[in-house]
C-alpha atoms as one frame of an Amber mdcrd trajectory, in Angstrom:
protein
   2.771  17.274   0.403   2.390  20.593   1.252   6.696  20.271   2.035   6.674
  18.838  -1.936   4.150  21.170  -3.570   3.517  23.817  -1.399   0.097  25.720
  -0.240  -1.971  24.649   1.942  -2.433  19.994   2.823  -6.092  19.124   3.560
  -5.841  15.019   3.844  -9.728  13.132   3.676 -11.392  14.269   6.444 -13.382
  11.269   9.261 -15.886  11.249  10.805 -14.609  10.244  14.301 -17.832  10.037
  15.830 -19.982   8.147  13.347 -16.036   5.884  14.097 -15.792   5.302  17.447
 -14.629   2.564  19.488 -17.115   2.831  21.876 -19.899   2.089  20.033 -19.220
  -1.011  19.039 -18.163  -4.186  20.596 -15.665  -6.026  19.037 -17.034  -9.184
  20.801 -19.981  -9.540  19.109 -19.015  -7.715  15.724 -16.833 -11.824  15.132
 -20.140 -13.296  16.171 -22.802 -11.434  13.508 -19.500 -11.805  10.736 -17.659
 -15.543  11.027 -14.718 -14.423  13.187 -15.749 -14.836  16.439 -12.431 -17.873
  16.466  -9.913 -16.096  14.566  -6.924 -13.294  15.421  -8.198 -10.077  13.068
  -5.936  -9.423   9.744  -8.352  -7.012   8.269  -8.034  -5.544   5.405 -10.966
  -2.434   4.720 -10.620  -1.652   0.665 -10.551  -2.242  -2.598  -7.498  -5.099
  -3.300  -5.540  -4.860  -6.293  -1.412  -5.798  -6.329   0.001  -2.697  -5.452
  -1.442  -3.557  -1.914   0.155  -5.545  -0.422  -2.550  -8.178   0.327  -0.075
 -10.965  -1.390   3.001 -10.150   1.428   0.905 -10.727   4.385  -0.387 -13.831
   2.940   3.155 -14.866   2.349   3.583 -13.920   5.493   0.988 -15.968   7.393
   2.230 -18.237   5.203   4.955 -18.137   6.954   3.881 -17.666  10.532   1.118
 -20.575   9.566  -0.792 -20.226  12.787  -3.728 -21.213  12.765  -5.663 -19.339
  15.292  -4.649 -15.885  12.892  -7.068 -15.346   9.242  -7.069 -11.595   7.286
 -10.399 -10.565   5.787 -10.781  -8.454   2.992 -13.432  -5.680   3.411 -15.147
  -5.059  -0.188 -13.852  -2.273  -1.076 -15.437  -1.074  -4.756 -16.531  -3.835
  -7.051 -13.429  -4.632  -9.588 -14.461  -7.102 -11.672 -10.852  -8.972 -12.837
 -10.269 -11.703 -11.161  -7.644 -11.404  -8.908  -9.658 -11.717  -5.703 -10.331
 -14.423  -7.184  -6.849 -15.900  -7.414  -5.921 -14.341  -3.767  -8.687 -17.237
  -2.468  -8.020 -20.062  -4.371  -3.706 -19.938  -3.257  -4.960 -19.317  -0.010
  -8.029 -20.094   1.333  -7.014 -21.258   3.895  -6.267 -17.606   5.724  -9.141
 -15.170   4.251 -12.644 -14.826   5.465 -14.007 -12.519   2.453 -17.168 -10.271
   2.651 -19.186  -8.606  -0.036 -19.347  -5.023  -0.499 -20.775  -3.124   2.418
 -22.305  -0.069   3.208 -20.258   3.335   4.484 -22.359   2.745   7.975 -21.714
  -0.467   8.037 -18.125  -0.036   8.271 -17.912   1.176  11.764 -19.256  -2.306
  13.274 -17.327  -4.235  10.232 -13.319  -2.413  11.292 -14.366  -2.953  15.050
 -13.582  -6.582  14.938  -9.943  -6.470  13.259  -7.445  -7.372  16.036  -5.633
  -5.655  13.466  -5.948  -3.435  10.296  -2.856  -3.860   8.084  -1.868  -1.237
   5.147   0.827  -2.860   2.903   1.114  -1.113   0.488   4.029  -2.254  -1.687
   6.136  -0.024  -3.589   4.894   1.777  -6.676   3.984   5.202  -8.411   0.056
   4.626  -7.655   0.562   3.654  -4.022   3.580   6.795  -2.967   0.549   8.350
  -4.164  -2.617   7.761  -2.142  -3.256   8.783   1.161  -4.863   5.336   2.098
  -8.198   5.659   3.877  -8.187   2.753   5.521  -5.211   4.219   7.940  -7.860
   6.537   9.390 -10.075   4.218   9.454  -7.974   1.501  11.388  -7.074   4.835
  13.603 -10.319   6.437  14.102 -11.149   2.776  15.681  -8.758   3.192  17.846
  -6.807  -0.196  16.240  -3.206  -1.463  16.053  -1.974  -0.708  12.489   0.681
  -2.555  10.265   1.840  -0.339   7.061   4.835  -0.415   4.995   7.443   2.931
   4.346   6.139   4.280   1.184   4.706   7.741   0.114   3.218   9.246   3.398
   2.553   6.467   5.199   4.963   7.277   8.227   3.805  10.700   8.381   0.708
   9.958   8.380   0.268   7.034  11.465   3.142   9.936  12.880   4.381   6.681
  15.671   1.251   5.295  16.609   1.496   2.717  14.405   3.850  -0.207  13.550
   6.178  -0.066   9.653   7.411  -3.132   8.064   9.806  -1.859   4.404   7.077
  -3.111   0.980   7.445  -6.223  -0.225   8.468  -8.118   2.897   6.482 -10.980
   4.194   9.275 -11.759   6.650   9.493  -9.265   8.305   5.606  -8.485   8.407
   5.803 -12.181   9.897   7.538 -10.428  12.138   5.866  -8.378  13.518   2.920
 -10.330  13.255   3.664 -12.610  15.171   5.519  -9.856  17.792   1.644  -8.274
  17.855  -0.578 -10.737  18.606   1.870 -11.989  21.530   2.452  -8.211  22.305
  -1.790  -7.777  22.500  -1.804  -5.208  25.391   1.007  -3.354  24.416  -0.021
  -2.853  20.198  -4.100  -1.663  21.882  -2.329   1.355  23.336  -0.458   2.062
  20.347  -4.052   1.867  18.938  -5.874   4.424  21.128  -2.621   6.681  20.178
  -3.890   6.171  17.264  -7.204   7.718  17.563  -5.667  10.479  19.816  -4.108
  11.383  17.088  -6.735  10.622  13.653  -9.076  13.069  16.062  -6.627  15.193
  16.194  -4.767  15.695  13.191  -8.374  14.280  10.528 -11.537  14.655  11.910
 -14.310  16.399  10.816 -13.510  19.113  13.153  -9.273  19.687  12.771 -10.717
  19.544   8.422 -12.850  22.176   9.302 -10.489  24.750  11.026  -7.851  23.998
   8.083 -10.275  25.171   5.211 -11.960  28.594   8.015  -8.463  29.440   7.534
  -7.532  28.926   4.201 -10.503  31.228   3.509  -9.228  33.486   6.473  -6.768
  34.274   3.865  -8.259  34.730   0.643 -12.035  36.358   1.878
């Protein structure tokens, strides 16, 4: 961002102590929320057309694996019927949880095997810093995302990237990840390390302190 606009880049900070995988059991979280029988892809955010959820669901159609579920978790309530349209068409793949409080999100994200951030290439998505990235990174989850905006830079080679609007690439990568889950989980650990280093509250405090030193 600073390369584009100048100034100091201060991204969204993440409370990496609250979002700490050591405090949660993935198995217990999956049991609590009715996910125990499945491999869980999770989108922890507000579902909008440019977020690429339809691409993930098309990829699941291609894979046709009964052990996979896509969990959509709350986010802001937008009463435009879009989520219901997705559920009506792809009910077999979707588990929809209601809107959750921020305090509940670490426990819910703990249930995921894979966090998906399949942004499409739009003006809106190019300008976003998807918070769900750092939710997954801080919780040491493998992350599958698209090469849109700053997503590759945010992940810094700790996640898995495909082209936007490419269900075929998503399907291939989802299949690979679940066939190499141990390796993918190691990438998730690297993602947490990067999140602590680059996006934790401590790292944000350091950046702010440096800025204040230049103006005081």
